[in-house]
C-alpha positions as a Markdown table, in Angstrom:
| # | Residue | x | y | z |
|---|---|---|---|---|
| 1 | Unk | -0.1 | 0.0 | 0.1 |
| 2 | Unk | 1.1 | 3.7 | -0.7 |
| 3 | Unk | 1.9 | 5.3 | 2.6 |
| 4 | Unk | 0.4 | 8.7 | 3.4 |
| 5 | Unk | 1.4 | 11.0 | 6.2 |
| 6 | Unk | -1.2 | 13.2 | 7.8 |
| 7 | Unk | -0.1 | 16.0 | 10.1 |
| 8 | Unk | -2.8 | 17.4 | 12.5 |
| 9 | Unk | -5.6 | 15.4 | 14.0 |
| 10 | Unk | -8.3 | 18.1 | 14.1 |
| 11 | Unk | -11.4 | 18.0 | 12.0 |
| 12 | Unk | -9.7 | 18.2 | 8.6 |
| 13 | Unk | -6.8 | 15.8 | 9.4 |
| 14 | Unk | -9.2 | 13.3 | 10.8 |
| 15 | Unk | -11.4 | 13.5 | 7.6 |
| 16 | Unk | -8.3 | 13.3 | 5.3 |
| 17 | Unk | -6.9 | 10.2 | 7.3 |
| 18 | Unk | -10.4 | 8.5 | 7.0 |
| 19 | Unk | -10.7 | 9.2 | 3.3 |
| 20 | Unk | -7.3 | 7.7 | 2.4 |
| 21 | Unk | -7.9 | 4.6 | 5.0 |
| 22 | Unk | -11.1 | 3.9 | 3.4 |
| 23 | Unk | -9.4 | 3.6 | 0.0 |
| 24 | Unk | -6.9 | 1.1 | 1.6 |
| 25 | Unk | -3.9 | 3.5 | 1.9 |
| 26 | Unk | -1.5 | 3.0 | 4.9 |
| 27 | Unk | -1.8 | 6.2 | 7.0 |
| 28 | Unk | 0.6 | 7.8 | 9.5 |
| 29 | Unk | -1.3 | 10.4 | 11.5 |
| 30 | Unk | 0.8 | 12.7 | 13.6 |
| 31 | Unk | -0.2 | 15.1 | 16.4 |
| 32 | Unk | 1.6 | 16.6 | 19.4 |
| 33 | Unk | -0.1 | 14.4 | 22.2 |
| 34 | Unk | -1.7 | 11.1 | 22.6 |
| 35 | Unk | -4.8 | 12.7 | 24.1 |
| 36 | Unk | -5.5 | 14.6 | 21.0 |
| 37 | Unk | -4.8 | 11.3 | 19.0 |
| 38 | Unk | -7.3 | 9.4 | 21.0 |
| 39 | Unk | -9.9 | 12.0 | 20.4 |
| 40 | Unk | -9.0 | 11.9 | 16.7 |
| 41 | Unk | -9.5 | 8.1 | 16.7 |
| 42 | Unk | -13.0 | 8.5 | 18.4 |
| 43 | Unk | -13.9 | 11.2 | 15.8 |
| 44 | Unk | -12.9 | 9.1 | 12.9 |
| 45 | Unk | -14.8 | 6.0 | 14.3 |
| 46 | Unk | -18.0 | 8.0 | 14.6 |
| 47 | Unk | -17.6 | 9.5 | 11.1 |
| 48 | Unk | -17.0 | 6.1 | 9.5 |
| 49 | Unk | -20.3 | 4.9 | 11.1 |
| 50 | Unk | -22.0 | 8.1 | 9.8 |
| 51 | Unk | -20.5 | 7.4 | 6.3 |
| 52 | Unk | -21.7 | 3.8 | 6.1 |
| 53 | Unk | -25.2 | 5.0 | 7.1 |
| 54 | Unk | -25.3 | 7.7 | 4.4 |
| 55 | Unk | -23.6 | 5.5 | 1.9 |
| 56 | Unk | -25.2 | 2.0 | 2.6 |
| 57 | Unk | -24.8 | 0.9 | -1.0 |
| 58 | Unk | -21.0 | 1.1 | -1.1 |
| 59 | Unk | -19.2 | -2.0 | -0.3 |
| 60 | Unk | -17.2 | -0.4 | 2.5 |
| 61 | Unk | -14.7 | -2.3 | 4.8 |
| 62 | Unk | -15.6 | -2.9 | 8.7 |
| 63 | Unk | -14.6 | 0.0 | 10.9 |
| 64 | Unk | -11.8 | -2.1 | 12.5 |
| 65 | Unk | -10.2 | -2.8 | 9.3 |
| 66 | Unk | -10.3 | 0.8 | 8.2 |
| 67 | Unk | -8.9 | 1.9 | 11.5 |
| 68 | Unk | -6.1 | -0.8 | 11.3 |
| 69 | Unk | -4.7 | 1.1 | 8.3 |
| 70 | Unk | -4.1 | 4.2 | 10.4 |
| 71 | Unk | -1.1 | 4.5 | 12.7 |
| 72 | Unk | -1.7 | 7.1 | 15.5 |
| 73 | Unk | 1.8 | 8.6 | 16.6 |
| 74 | Unk | 3.4 | 11.7 | 18.1 |
| 75 | Unk | 6.7 | 10.7 | 16.4 |
| 76 | Unk | 7.5 | 12.8 | 13.2 |
| 77 | Unk | 10.2 | 10.3 | 12.3 |
| 78 | Unk | 7.5 | 7.8 | 11.4 |
| 79 | Unk | 6.8 | 10.0 | 8.2 |
| 80 | Unk | 10.2 | 9.4 | 6.7 |
| 81 | Unk | 8.8 | 6.7 | 4.2 |
| 82 | Unk | 5.5 | 8.4 | 3.2 |
| 83 | Unk | 5.5 | 9.5 | -0.5 |
| 84 | Unk | 2.8 | 12.1 | 0.3 |
| 85 | Unk | 2.4 | 14.3 | 3.3 |
| 86 | Unk | -0.8 | 16.2 | 4.0 |
| 87 | Unk | -0.4 | 19.0 | 6.4 |
| 88 | Unk | -3.6 | 20.1 | 8.2 |
| 89 | Unk | -2.2 | 22.3 | 11.2 |
| 90 | Unk | -3.7 | 25.4 | 12.7 |
| 91 | Unk | -3.9 | 28.4 | 10.3 |
| 92 | Unk | -0.9 | 29.9 | 12.1 |
| 93 | Unk | 2.3 | 30.6 | 9.9 |
| 94 | Unk | 4.6 | 30.2 | 12.9 |
| 95 | Unk | 3.2 | 26.6 | 13.7 |
| 96 | Unk | 3.6 | 25.6 | 10.1 |
| 97 | Unk | 7.1 | 27.1 | 9.9 |
| 98 | Unk | 8.2 | 24.6 | 12.7 |
| 99 | Unk | 6.4 | 21.8 | 10.9 |
| 100 | Unk | 7.7 | 22.2 | 7.3 |
| 101 | Unk | 11.3 | 22.7 | 8.5 |
| 102 | Unk | 11.0 | 19.6 | 10.5 |
| 103 | Unk | 9.6 | 17.3 | 7.9 |
| 104 | Unk | 11.9 | 18.8 | 5.1 |
| 105 | Unk | 14.8 | 17.1 | 7.0 |
| 106 | Unk | 12.9 | 13.8 | 7.8 |
| 107 | Unk | 11.2 | 13.0 | 4.5 |
| 108 | Unk | 12.9 | 11.8 | 1.5 |
| 109 | Unk | 13.8 | 14.1 | -1.3 |
| 110 | Unk | 10.8 | 12.8 | -3.5 |
| 111 | Unk | 8.1 | 13.1 | -1.1 |
| 112 | Unk | 5.4 | 15.7 | -1.9 |
| 113 | Unk | 3.9 | 18.0 | 0.5 |
| 114 | Unk | 0.3 | 18.9 | 0.4 |
| 115 | Unk | -0.7 | 22.0 | 2.4 |
| 116 | Unk | -4.2 | 21.8 | 3.3 |
| 117 | Unk | -4.5 | 25.5 | 4.3 |
| 118 | Unk | -7.5 | 27.7 | 4.3 |
| 119 | Unk | -5.8 | 31.0 | 3.4 |
| 120 | Unk | -2.0 | 31.0 | 3.8 |
| 121 | Unk | 0.0 | 31.5 | 0.4 |
| 122 | Unk | 1.5 | 28.2 | -0.8 |
| 123 | Unk | 4.4 | 30.0 | -2.2 |
| 124 | Unk | 5.1 | 31.4 | 1.3 |
| 125 | Unk | 4.8 | 27.9 | 2.8 |
| 126 | Unk | 7.0 | 26.4 | 0.1 |
| 127 | Unk | 9.7 | 28.9 | 0.9 |
| 128 | Unk | 10.1 | 27.1 | 4.3 |
| 129 | Unk | 11.5 | 24.0 | 2.6 |
| 130 | Unk | 14.4 | 23.0 | 0.3 |
| 131 | Unk | 11.8 | 21.5 | -2.1 |
| 132 | Unk | 9.5 | 24.3 | -3.2 |
| 133 | Unk | 8.8 | 22.5 | -6.5 |
| 134 | Unk | 7.2 | 19.7 | -4.4 |
| 135 | Unk | 4.9 | 21.9 | -2.4 |
| 136 | Unk | 1.3 | 22.3 | -3.4 |
| 137 | Unk | -1.9 | 23.5 | -2.0 |
| 138 | Unk | -4.6 | 20.8 | -1.4 |
| 139 | Unk | -7.7 | 22.4 | 0.1 |
| 140 | Unk | -9.9 | 19.5 | 1.0 |
| 141 | Unk | -13.5 | 20.4 | 1.8 |
| 142 | Unk | -15.4 | 19.6 | 5.1 |
| 143 | Unk | -16.7 | 16.9 | 5.6 |
| 144 | Unk | -13.7 | 15.4 | 3.6 |
| 145 | Unk | -15.2 | 11.8 | 3.0 |
| 146 | Unk | -18.3 | 13.3 | 1.7 |
| 147 | Unk | -16.8 | 16.0 | -0.7 |
| 148 | Unk | -15.6 | 14.8 | -4.2 |
| 149 | Unk | -13.6 | 17.8 | -5.0 |
| 150 | Unk | -10.3 | 19.4 | -3.9 |
| 151 | Unk | -9.3 | 23.0 | -4.5 |
| 152 | Unk | -5.6 | 22.5 | -5.6 |
| 153 | Unk | -3.3 | 25.4 | -5.6 |
| 154 | Unk | -0.2 | 25.9 | -7.7 |
| 155 | Unk | 2.7 | 27.8 | -5.8 |
| 156 | Unk | 5.2 | 30.0 | -7.8 |
| 157 | Unk | 7.6 | 27.0 | -7.9 |
| 158 | Unk | 5.2 | 23.9 | -7.9 |
| 159 | Unk | 6.4 | 21.6 | -10.7 |
| 160 | Unk | 4.0 | 20.0 | -13.3 |
| 161 | Unk | 5.1 | 16.6 | -12.1 |
| 162 | Unk | 3.9 | 17.6 | -8.5 |
| 163 | Unk | 0.7 | 18.7 | -10.0 |
| 164 | Unk | 0.2 | 15.4 | -11.9 |
| 165 | Unk | 1.2 | 13.2 | -8.8 |
| 166 | Unk | -1.5 | 15.3 | -6.7 |
| 167 | Unk | -4.1 | 14.6 | -9.4 |
| 168 | Unk | -3.2 | 10.9 | -9.4 |
| 169 | Unk | -3.6 | 10.5 | -5.7 |
| 170 | Unk | -6.8 | 12.4 | -5.6 |
| 171 | Unk | -8.2 | 10.1 | -8.4 |
| 172 | Unk | -7.3 | 7.0 | -6.3 |
| 173 | Unk | -9.7 | 8.3 | -3.4 |
| 174 | Unk | -12.2 | 9.4 | -6.1 |
| 175 | Unk | -11.9 | 13.1 | -5.8 |
| 176 | Unk | -11.5 | 15.6 | -8.6 |
| 177 | Unk | -8.9 | 18.4 | -8.6 |
| 178 | Unk | -9.7 | 22.1 | -9.6 |
| 179 | Unk | -6.4 | 23.9 | -10.3 |
| 180 | Unk | -6.1 | 27.5 | -9.4 |
| 181 | Unk | -3.3 | 29.9 | -8.8 |
| 182 | Unk | -1.8 | 31.2 | -5.7 |
| 183 | Unk | -2.9 | 34.2 | -3.6 |
| 184 | Unk | -4.1 | 34.1 | 0.0 |
| 185 | Unk | -7.5 | 32.7 | 0.4 |
| 186 | Unk | -7.3 | 31.3 | -3.3 |
| 187 | Unk | -10.9 | 31.0 | -4.8 |
| 188 | Unk | -13.0 | 29.3 | -2.1 |
| 189 | Unk | -12.1 | 31.1 | 1.1 |
| 190 | Unk | -11.4 | 34.5 | -0.4 |
| 191 | Unk | -15.1 | 34.4 | -1.2 |
| 192 | Unk | -16.8 | 32.1 | 1.4 |
| 193 | Unk | -15.2 | 34.0 | 4.2 |
| 194 | Unk | -16.8 | 37.3 | 3.1 |
| 195 | Unk | -20.1 | 35.5 | 3.2 |
| 196 | Unk | -19.6 | 34.1 | 6.7 |
| 197 | Unk | -18.1 | 37.5 | 8.1 |
| 198 | Unk | -20.9 | 39.6 | 6.7 |
| 199 | Unk | -23.6 | 37.1 | 7.8 |
| 200 | Unk | -22.1 | 37.5 | 11.4 |
| 201 | Unk | -22.4 | 41.3 | 11.0 |
| 202 | Unk | -26.0 | 40.8 | 10.1 |
| 203 | Unk | -26.6 | 38.9 | 13.3 |
| 204 | Unk | -24.7 | 41.4 | 15.4 |
| 205 | Unk | -26.6 | 44.3 | 13.9 |
| 206 | Unk | -29.9 | 42.4 | 14.6 |
| 207 | Unk | -31.0 | 42.5 | 11.1 |
| 208 | Unk | -31.9 | 38.9 | 11.3 |
| 209 | Unk | -31.3 | 35.7 | 13.2 |
| 210 | Unk | -28.9 | 32.9 | 12.3 |
| 211 | Unk | -31.8 | 30.9 | 11.4 |
| 212 | Unk | -33.2 | 33.6 | 9.0 |
| 213 | Unk | -29.8 | 34.3 | 7.5 |
| 214 | Unk | -29.1 | 30.6 | 6.7 |
| 215 | Unk | -32.8 | 30.0 | 5.5 |
| 216 | Unk | -32.4 | 32.9 | 3.0 |
| 217 | Unk | -29.2 | 31.3 | 1.6 |
| 218 | Unk | -30.7 | 27.8 | 1.3 |
| 219 | Unk | -34.2 | 28.7 | 0.1 |
| 220 | Unk | -33.5 | 31.7 | -2.0 |
| 221 | Unk | -30.0 | 30.9 | -3.5 |
| 222 | Unk | -30.2 | 27.1 | -3.3 |
| 223 | Unk | -27.1 | 26.7 | -1.2 |
| 224 | Unk | -27.1 | 23.4 | 0.6 |
| 225 | Unk | -25.8 | 25.2 | 3.9 |
| 226 | Unk | -26.1 | 28.7 | 5.0 |
| 227 | Unk | -23.0 | 30.9 | 5.8 |
| 228 | Unk | -23.3 | 30.5 | 9.5 |
| 229 | Unk | -24.0 | 26.8 | 9.6 |
| 230 | Unk | -20.9 | 26.5 | 7.3 |
| 231 | Unk | -18.9 | 28.7 | 9.9 |
| 232 | Unk | -20.1 | 26.4 | 12.7 |
| 233 | Unk | -18.9 | 23.4 | 10.7 |
| 234 | Unk | -15.5 | 24.7 | 9.9 |
| 235 | Unk | -15.0 | 26.1 | 13.5 |
| 236 | Unk | -15.4 | 29.7 | 14.4 |
| 237 | Unk | -11.8 | 29.9 | 15.6 |
| 238 | Unk | -10.7 | 28.7 | 12.2 |
| 239 | Unk | -12.8 | 31.3 | 10.4 |
| 240 | Unk | -11.4 | 34.1 | 12.7 |
| 241 | Unk | -7.7 | 33.0 | 12.0 |
| 242 | Unk | -8.4 | 32.8 | 8.2 |
| 243 | Unk | -10.0 | 36.1 | 8.2 |
| 244 | Unk | -7.0 | 37.6 | 9.9 |
| 245 | Unk | -4.7 | 35.9 | 7.5 |
| 246 | Unk | -6.8 | 37.5 | 4.6 |
| 247 | Unk | -6.8 | 41.0 | 6.2 |
| 248 | Unk | -3.2 | 40.9 | 6.9 |
| 249 | Unk | -2.4 | 39.8 | 3.4 |
| 250 | Unk | -4.5 | 42.3 | 1.5 |
| 251 | Unk | -5.0 | 45.2 | 4.1 |
| 252 | Unk | -8.4 | 45.4 | 2.7 |
| 253 | Unk | -11.1 | 46.4 | 5.2 |
| 254 | Unk | -13.6 | 43.9 | 3.7 |
| 255 | Unk | -11.8 | 41.1 | 5.4 |
| 256 | Unk | -11.8 | 42.8 | 8.9 |
| 257 | Unk | -13.2 | 40.2 | 11.4 |
| 258 | Unk | -16.7 | 40.9 | 12.7 |
| 259 | Unk | -16.4 | 41.8 | 16.5 |
| 260 | Unk | -19.2 | 39.1 | 17.1 |
| 261 | Unk | -17.0 | 36.4 | 15.8 |
| 262 | Unk | -14.1 | 37.3 | 18.1 |
| 263 | Unk | -16.4 | 37.5 | 21.1 |
| 264 | Unk | -17.8 | 34.0 | 20.3 |
| 265 | Unk | -14.3 | 32.6 | 19.9 |
| 266 | Unk | -13.2 | 34.2 | 23.2 |
| 267 | Unk | -16.1 | 32.4 | 24.8 |
| 268 | Unk | -15.0 | 29.2 | 23.1 |
| 269 | Unk | -18.1 | 28.9 | 21.2 |
| 270 | Unk | -16.4 | 27.3 | 18.2 |
| 271 | Unk | -19.5 | 25.6 | 16.7 |
| 272 | Unk | -19.9 | 21.9 | 16.2 |
| 273 | Unk | -16.7 | 20.8 | 17.7 |
| 274 | Unk | -17.6 | 22.4 | 21.1 |
| 275 | Unk | -21.4 | 21.9 | 20.9 |
| 276 | Unk | -22.4 | 25.5 | 20.5 |
| 277 | Unk | -21.6 | 28.3 | 18.0 |
| 278 | Unk | -24.6 | 30.1 | 16.1 |
| 279 | Unk | -26.5 | 26.8 | 16.8 |
| 280 | Unk | -26.4 | 24.1 | 19.5 |
| 281 | Unk | -25.2 | 20.5 | 18.7 |
| 282 | Unk | -25.0 | 17.1 | 20.4 |
| 283 | Unk | -21.3 | 16.1 | 21.1 |
| 284 | Unk | -20.1 | 12.9 | 22.1 |
């Protein structure tokens, strides 16, 4: 089996690991503590059950078999033989800086680094390595196992062979790639975060409730989810960090984070992962 390295056991990392494991890849999932990894394993277990429920016609392996393909570890050295690394760390450049400099010395020279970042420039991330031609953006969408398309971002030095290898690996997990060029936020988040931020302003200004805002986007525009439901799904902490990256990158006031979002993050109302954001959720 091809060996895939996954860095970060949060919502996105868990989803990416699950997707590769379901397609019979050997996965090495790295995070900073065993407590986090245990939570990640529980999250993946619940999500596989949900996936099976929603895709009952698929001939999917048993949960224990899928989980057996994932090695949960805090040791970065376990990534040394991985042909592909997918990095899903927090949207914080200082954290990413430490990670990329570390894996650049551990992984073999042919390993490709896929940056699953929301907004940070791929060219900037690639500058942290001695292999900028092998660094590419791979913005998986949440929930990863359910979404069939990846926003792929070409950095300044990303090679054609890296692009082709990324398309091949995506094809093996039945995902289509849409290739775009590199500027902070790319296509998806440069636009979607404006929606989410302005929706938060609408609620803050008491123009409408979260339910009314999302109903309008679902029923009037045909969106599957409204902007505030989407923000809760992503995590309001991640949304705020991404808006900060966009504002810092462009210095455009349209990306200035809504004070209500900051207040909610300060109160640890992150959305689905904490059980409460703009809506309430059952958490296990």
